[in-house]
N, C-alpha and C positions, 0 to 999 in steps of 0.2 A: 601489479594488482591482478588477482584472479577474478574471473567473471563467472556468472551463472548462466546456464542455459534456461531461458524462461519457460518454455512449454513443459519441460519435464520437471526441473528442479524447483521451480517457483510455485507450481500449482497448489500443492498441499499447504505450504506455509501461508500463502496468500489467501487460500480458502479459510483457514482458521483466523487469519488476520482480519478479514472482512467480518466474519461471524462474531469475533470477540468485540470488535469496535462498536457493534450495533447497539449495545446497551450502556456505553460509558456515560456516567453521570458527572456531577460537579466535583470539585476538588475537596469536598468535605471528607472523602475517604482517601487512603493512600493509593498511589497509582496502581499497585499490583492488585489491590482489592477491587478497584474499578474494573480492571481488565478481567480478573477472575469472574466477576459477576456479569460480564457483558456477553455471555454466550447465548442467552435464552431468546431474546427478542427476534433476531433475524432467523434463527433456526426454526422457531415456532412458526413464523410466517411462511417459511419454505415448506415445512411439513404440511401446513394447512392449504397451501396454494401451489404445490409443486407442479402439478400438471398444467395449471393455468400459466405459470411463469415459463414453463418449457415451451408452451404453445405461443405465448406472447412475450418474447424477450424484452420488448420496449417497456412493458409493465414492470418487469423485474428490475430493469435499469432505474426506473423511477423509485422503486422501493429502496434499492441500494443507495441511491442518491439521497433519499430522505433519511434513512436510518444510519448510514455510515459516514457519509462525507462531512457532516458537521463536526466529526471528531478528528478530522485532519486539520493541521495547521497549514492550510493550503498556500498562503502567501509565503510562509517560511520554507515550505517544500519547494515551491517554485524558485525561490532565491537560491537554495542549495543546489537544485538540479541544473539551473542555468549557469551557476557559477559567475565567472567574470562577465558573461553576456547579460546578466541581470542588471548590472550597473549601467550598461549602455542602452538598455531597452527603454522605450518610452512607456508611459503608464498604460496606454491602450494595448501595446504589445504584451506587457506583463499580464494584464487582465485576460487577454485572449489566450495567452499561453496557459495560464492557470486553469481556465475553464476547459480548454481543449485537452490538456494533459489529464485532468480529472476524468473527463468523459471517456477518454481513450482507455484509461486504467479500468474504469467500471465495466466498459464493454468487453475488454479483453478477458477479464476473469469471471464474468457473470456465468458463462456456461460451465466453467470448472467448478464454481461454487455450487451451482445447482446439482451437478453430478456427484460431488464429493463432500457436501457439507457435513455429513454425519459419519465420516470415515476416519477422522483424525482425533486423537486424544492428546492432551497436554499435561505434563508434570511441571508445576510451577516452582520456581526457585525464589528464595528470600530476596527482597529488595534492600540494598544497603544504601540508605539515603537519610540525610539529616531531616528533622521534622520541618524545617523551614526551607527545604530544597525546592528549587524551581525547575530542576532538570533531573531526570532519572532514567534508568533502563530497567524494563521488566523482562526477565528472562524465562524461557520455558524450553522444555524438550518435547518435541512432537514425535509421536509414534504412530505408525501405520502398519497394518498387517502385511507381512512379507517385504518390508522395506526397512532400510537403516534409519535410526532416529535422526531427526533434524534439530539442530540448535537454533532457536529463534529468539531474537531480542527486539523489544519495542522501545525505541527512543522516544521519550515523551517530555514535554515541557509544559509548565503552567502558563496558561494564557487567560488573564483575568481570574475567574474562579473555577476554571476547568483545566484538566490535563488533556493535552492534545498530542497526537502522534505526528512526528516529523520524519521518521525513518524506520525501516525494518532491517534488522541484521539477520541474514540467513547463513548459518555455518560460518560466521565471521566475516561475511561479505555484505557490504551496505548496498541496498537496492538503490538508494539515492545516488551513490557513487557510480553504480553501473549505468543508470540513466544519464548522469552528467557526462560520463566518458563518451557514450555514443552521440548524445546531443551536441557535445562540443565539436566532434568531428563533422556532424551533419551541418551545423551552423557555419563552421569554417568553410565548408565546401559550397553550400547553397544559400546561406543566410538564415536569420531567425524567422523572417516572414514565411520562408519556404517550409521550415519545420512546423510552424503554427498551422499553415494551410494543410499540410499532410495530416496532422492530427485532427483538424477540424473536419476533414473529409473522410474520416474513418480509418486512417492509418494506424497500425499497431504502435504502441509506445516504443518498443524495441524492434527496429526494422530488420536488423541483421542478426538473427538469432544464432546462426552458425558461427559468425565471428565472435560473438560474445560468449559462446560456449567454450571457447578455447582458453586454456589457462596460460597466463603469461608469467615468466619467472620474475 
């Protein structure tokens, strides 16, 4: 499995990812229509309050938490990311992990979002899914000035009457799989409670960026 280097390779896709999710509505629309129409709300808030958010990051974390997080299938993401350790985790451990992982992601990418929210453009591709589908992938090609295009896919599934994101694929690589790979090693070495405490106390989601930046055959 190949891995991505978070600080450089993930920043632009995740910036657009957070921006797009901000306006996702109910499942009355196709998943690609929801994602296409979801760019305005968070970008408008940043444009209106950019200096305030830069000066007070905690205020921006709350905005992202309110505008973006409800559009994640948080429990399903936790289940995917923890893999086999999800089955053996207690309910309190699962809840703590989901909350800590969510907060760590929001905090990790908030600064990148503020700095780059208006620098990425997307070309959307048709979604091939049956009308009654409950799982789909929304694909886009991201372009930035002076950089190679990035292929981005949103894995979404229907939860109740909403489409919710459970994974993001960057140039063919699953972010969830990257998290699962490192977290599995960390849990094996130190235990699940240790990982949760690290995330709860401000640790970055991906601790060893240099290792994850290496491609494996």
